C-alpha positions as CSV (number, residue, x, y, z in Angstrom):
1,M,114.1,164.2,226.9
2,L,113.0,167.4,225.5
3,P,115.5,169.4,223.6
4,N,116.9,172.5,225.0
5,R,116.1,175.5,222.8
6,L,116.2,178.9,223.1
7,P,112.7,180.9,222.7
8,K,114.8,182.7,219.8
9,T,115.6,179.4,218.2
10,E,112.0,178.2,218.5
11,K,110.7,181.5,216.8
12,C,113.2,181.1,213.9
13,Y,112.2,177.5,213.4
14,A,108.5,178.7,213.3
15,I,109.3,181.2,210.9
16,K,111.3,178.8,208.7
17,A,108.5,176.1,209.2
18,R,106.1,178.7,207.9
19,G,108.3,179.4,204.8
20,L,108.5,175.8,203.9
21,C,104.8,175.5,204.3
22,S,104.2,178.3,201.8
23,Q,106.8,177.0,199.3
24,A,105.2,173.5,199.3
25,A,101.8,175.1,199.2
26,R,102.7,177.0,195.9
27,A,104.3,174.1,194.4
28,R,101.7,171.7,195.2
29,G,98.9,173.6,194.1
30,Y,97.2,174.3,197.6
31,T,95.4,177.6,198.3
32,S,96.8,178.1,201.8
33,P,99.9,177.1,203.5
34,N,98.0,176.1,206.5
35,T,95.9,173.4,204.5
36,V,99.1,171.5,203.5
37,P,99.7,168.2,205.3
38,I,102.9,168.0,207.1
39,T,103.6,164.7,205.0
40,T,103.3,167.0,201.8
41,V,105.7,169.6,203.1
42,V,108.3,166.9,204.0
43,E,107.9,165.2,200.8
44,Y,108.6,168.8,199.1
45,V,111.6,169.5,201.2
46,I,113.1,166.2,200.6
47,S,112.4,166.6,196.8
48,R,114.5,169.8,196.9
49,K,117.4,168.3,199.3
50,P,120.1,168.5,196.4
51,A,119.6,172.3,196.2
52,Y,120.4,172.8,199.8
53,S,123.6,173.0,201.5
54,R,124.3,170.9,204.5
55,N,123.5,173.5,207.3
56,T,120.3,174.5,205.4
57,W,119.3,170.8,205.5
58,K,119.8,170.7,209.1
59,Q,117.8,173.7,209.9
60,Y,115.0,172.7,207.6
61,K,114.7,169.3,209.4
62,N,114.8,170.6,213.1
63,A,112.3,173.2,211.8
64,L,110.1,170.5,210.4
65,R,110.5,168.6,213.6
66,F,109.5,171.5,215.7
67,H,106.7,172.6,213.6
68,A,105.1,169.0,213.8
69,Q,105.4,169.0,217.5
70,Q,103.7,172.5,217.8
71,R,101.0,171.2,215.3
72,G,100.1,168.2,218.0
73,C,101.8,165.5,216.2
74,P,104.1,164.3,218.6
75,E,103.9,160.6,217.6
76,F,104.0,161.5,213.9
77,C,107.1,163.8,214.5
78,V,109.0,160.5,215.9
79,N,107.7,157.9,213.6
80,G,107.1,159.8,210.6
81,V,109.2,163.1,210.1
82,S,112.2,161.8,212.0
83,L,112.3,158.7,209.9
84,L,111.6,160.3,206.7
85,L,114.3,162.8,207.1
86,R,116.7,160.3,208.7
87,H,116.5,158.1,205.8
88,P,120.2,157.1,204.9
89,I,119.8,158.4,201.3
90,L,118.9,161.9,202.7
91,E,121.5,162.3,205.5
C-alpha cells in the first residue's frame, strides 16, 4: 500500500532529506552530498537522535524513507532504513 502524501509534503521531505545528506557529508568528510550513501546518512541521523525532538525525529525518518524510495531503493527502504529507524532503542 502506498502512503497518501500531498505533493507539498513530498517536496518538504525532499528538502529535509537533502539537508540531512549535506549535514552527513560535512560530518563524514564527503565532498558532495550526492555521493553520500544512504546508509551513512541513516547512521549519522541515528547518532544525532538525542539532539532531536520527537516530532523532528519522525519528520527525519519519513524524509529518509521517501528519499530512499526516490533513489530507487524500495527494497532497502523496507529492509534497511525502516529496520534501522524502527529499532526499539531508537523509537
